[in-house]
C-alpha positions in Angstrom: -31.2 -65.7 -101.8 -27.9 -64.6 -100.4 -27.4 -61.0 -101.5 -23.6 -61.5 -101.7 -24.1 -64.2 -104.3 -26.5 -61.9 -106.3 -24.0 -59.0 -106.2 -21.2 -61.4 -107.2 -23.2 -62.4 -110.3 -23.9 -58.8 -111.2 -20.3 -57.8 -110.9 -19.2 -60.8 -113.0 -21.6 -59.8 -115.8 -20.7 -56.1 -115.6 -17.0 -57.0 -116.0 -17.9 -59.2 -119.1 -19.8 -56.3 -120.6 -16.9 -53.9 -120.0 -14.5 -56.2 -121.7 -16.8 -56.7 -124.7 -16.9 -52.9 -125.0 -13.2 -52.6 -124.6 -12.7 -55.1 -127.5 -15.0 -53.1 -129.7 -17.8 -55.6 -129.4 -21.5 -54.5 -129.3 -23.5 -57.6 -128.2 -23.9 -60.0 -125.3 -26.6 -62.6 -125.8 -27.9 -65.8 -124.3 -29.3 -67.1 -121.0 -27.3 -64.7 -118.8 -30.3 -63.1 -117.1 -30.6 -66.1 -114.8 -28.8 -69.3 -114.0 -29.1 -71.9 -116.7 -31.5 -74.7 -115.8 -34.6 -74.9 -113.6 -34.1 -74.6 -109.8 -34.9 -77.7 -107.8 -37.2 -75.8 -105.5 -39.2 -74.1 -108.3 -42.9 -74.6 -107.9 -45.6 -72.7 -109.7 -44.6 -69.0 -109.5 -41.7 -67.6 -111.4 -42.3 -64.1 -110.2 -39.7 -64.2 -107.3 -37.0 -65.4 -109.8 -38.2 -62.8 -112.3 -38.0 -60.0 -109.8 -34.5 -60.9 -108.8 -33.4 -61.0 -112.4 -35.0 -57.6 -113.1 -33.3 -56.1 -110.1 -29.9 -57.4 -111.2 -30.4 -56.5 -114.9 -31.2 -52.9 -114.0 -27.7 -52.7 -112.5 -26.0 -54.5 -115.4 -27.7 -52.6 -118.1 -26.2 -49.3 -116.9 -22.8 -50.8 -117.6 -24.0 -51.9 -121.1 -25.2 -48.4 -121.8 -21.9 -46.9 -120.7 -19.9 -49.3 -122.9 -22.1 -49.3 -126.0 -23.1 -53.0 -125.6 -26.6 -54.4 -126.3 -27.6 -57.0 -123.8 -29.7 -59.6 -125.6 -32.0 -61.9 -123.6 -32.7 -65.3 -125.2 -36.1 -67.1 -124.9 -35.3 -70.8 -124.4 -37.5 -73.8 -123.8 -38.9 -74.9 -120.4 -36.4 -77.6 -119.9 -33.5 -75.1 -119.9 -35.0 -72.3 -117.9 -38.2 -71.4 -116.0 -37.8 -67.6 -116.6 -38.1 -66.5 -120.3 -39.6 -69.3 -122.5 -41.5 -67.3 -125.1 -41.2 -64.2 -127.3 -44.0 -62.5 -125.3 -42.1 -63.2 -122.0 -38.9 -61.8 -123.5 -40.7 -58.7 -124.6 -42.2 -58.2 -121.1 -38.8 -58.6 -119.6 -37.3 -56.0 -121.9 -40.1 -53.6 -121.3 -39.5 -53.8 -117.5 -35.8 -52.9 -118.0 -36.7 -50.1 -120.4 -33.3 -49.4 -121.9 -32.2 -48.9 -125.5 -29.4 -51.3 -124.8 -31.5 -54.4 -124.2 -33.0 -56.6 -126.9 -34.4 -60.1 -127.6 -32.7 -63.2 -129.0 -35.0 -65.8 -130.5 -34.0 -69.3 -131.4 -36.0 -71.5 -133.8 -35.2 -74.7 -131.9 -36.7 -73.3 -128.7 -39.5 -71.6 -130.5 -40.6 -74.9 -132.1 -41.2 -76.2 -128.5 -42.8 -73.1 -127.0 -44.5 -70.9 -129.6 -47.9 -71.5 -131.1 -46.7 -69.9 -134.4 -43.1 -69.1 -135.0 -43.7 -66.5 -137.7 -46.2 -64.6 -135.4 -43.7 -64.7 -132.6 -41.0 -63.1 -134.8 -43.3 -60.4 -135.9 -44.4 -59.8 -132.3 -40.9 -59.0 -131.2 -40.3 -56.8 -134.3 -37.5 -54.2 -133.9 -36.6 -55.6 -130.5 -35.1 -58.6 -132.2 -31.4 -58.0 -132.0 -30.1 -61.5 -132.6 -31.5 -64.7 -134.1 -30.5 -68.3 -133.9 -31.4 -71.0 -136.4 -31.6 -74.7 -135.7 -33.9 -77.5 -136.7 -36.6 -79.1 -134.5 -34.0 -81.7 -133.4 -31.0 -79.3 -133.4 -29.6 -80.4 -136.7 -28.8 -77.9 -139.5 -31.7 -75.9 -140.9 -33.4 -77.7 -143.7 -32.7 -81.2 -142.3 -35.9 -81.4 -140.2 -39.5 -80.3 -140.3 -39.4 -76.6 -139.5 -41.1 -74.3 -142.0 -38.2 -72.1 -143.1 -40.3 -70.1 -145.5 -42.5 -69.1 -142.6 -39.4 -68.2 -140.6 -37.5 -66.2 -143.2 -40.7 -64.6 -144.5 -41.4 -63.3 -141.0 -37.8 -62.0 -140.7 -38.3 -60.2 -144.0 -41.6 -58.8 -142.7 -39.9 -57.0 -139.8 -37.0 -56.0 -142.0 -34.5 -57.9 -139.9 -30.9 -56.8 -140.5 -29.0 -58.2 -137.5 -27.1 -61.3 -136.8 -28.2 -64.8 -137.8 -26.2 -67.5 -136.0 -26.8 -71.2 -136.6 -26.5 -73.6 -133.6 -26.6 -77.2 -134.7 -25.6 -79.7 -132.0 -25.1 -83.0 -133.9 -22.8 -85.1 -131.8 -23.1 -86.7 -128.4 -20.4 -86.3 -125.7 -18.6 -83.5 -124.1 -19.9 -81.0 -121.6 -22.4 -79.3 -124.0 -23.6 -82.6 -125.4 -24.4 -83.8 -121.8 -25.9 -80.5 -120.8 -28.4 -80.4 -123.7 -29.0 -84.2 -123.6 -27.6 -85.2 -127.0 -27.4 -89.0 -126.3 -26.9 -90.1 -129.9 -25.1 -88.7 -133.0 -27.6 -86.8 -135.1 -25.8 -87.3 -138.4 -24.2 -90.5 -139.7 -20.4 -90.8 -139.3 -19.7 -87.4 -137.8 -16.1 -87.2 -138.9 -14.4 -83.8 -139.3 -14.8 -83.9 -143.0 -18.5 -84.9 -142.7 -19.1 -82.0 -140.3 -17.4 -79.6 -142.7 -19.7 -80.8 -145.5 -22.7 -80.2 -143.3 -21.5 -76.7 -142.4 -21.2 -75.9 -146.1 -24.7 -77.2 -146.7 -26.0 -75.1 -143.9 -24.4 -71.9 -145.1 -25.7 -72.4 -148.7 -29.2 -73.2 -147.4 -29.4 -70.0 -145.4 -27.9 -67.9 -148.2 -30.6 -69.2 -150.6 -33.3 -68.3 -148.0 -31.9 -64.8 -147.6 -31.9 -64.4 -151.4 -35.4 -65.8 -151.7 -36.8 -63.2 -149.3 -34.7 -60.3 -150.6 -32.6 -60.1 -147.4 -29.2 -60.7 -148.9 
């Protein structure tokens, strides 16, 4: 890999972290520990990509520490990255960085693909879980698919989770995001603005009820 390209990426992320801190923000999360997607030349060994990412993150995390920002790495499914696919891999990555300013983001949609047991994966991460995304097995709103939300919120309660819960439904085809994540059909009927607002209200009420059920509200 061209070292100038790597350093350019490090500088770009450092400047983002600095601006988050300047605005009073405290968290950067997502797939920003590597390029999104799987490299065309990827074979059977992710270690070279892993080592490059660790090398870069050790430089970026110093900026996060200086600016009071937690850098949160997301485990996503094998079709979106080759680097961190599971909770265990996210924990291993965080352990190599060894900083109080790095944590794990888990997402139920990705976990449904990669984990043997979603509740066990949540409990495995424990207090390293600094952000959490909810989405159904097909990326509709929680409660519309077949995921076991009692298992999920029960596990969050088990680890006394108090951080962000962000829902990420992707229900419409089209646009850059729709193309990137392969939404080739609308996932709700008649997705007008009013209909989407109704679904957002349903989603909010569903998660509020789950939080109450497990004494997290």
